[in-house]
C-alpha positions, 0 to 999 in steps of 0.5 A: 283266088289272089293272095298277098302275104303279110308277115315275117319274111322267112315264114312268108316265103314258106307260105309262098312255097306251099301255095306254089302248086295250088290254085291260089295266085300269089301276088305280093308280100306286105313287109312286116315292120315294127315302129320304134318311134318316140310317141309325142 
């Protein structure tokens, strides 16, 4: 299985480390971000 990890970088790196010795193929990170834009 291929996997993309989305979320807070330190937690995402921990998840990647846990999956390193599994049959899950880590492909890429999707960065977590918060929009602080105005609205209108």
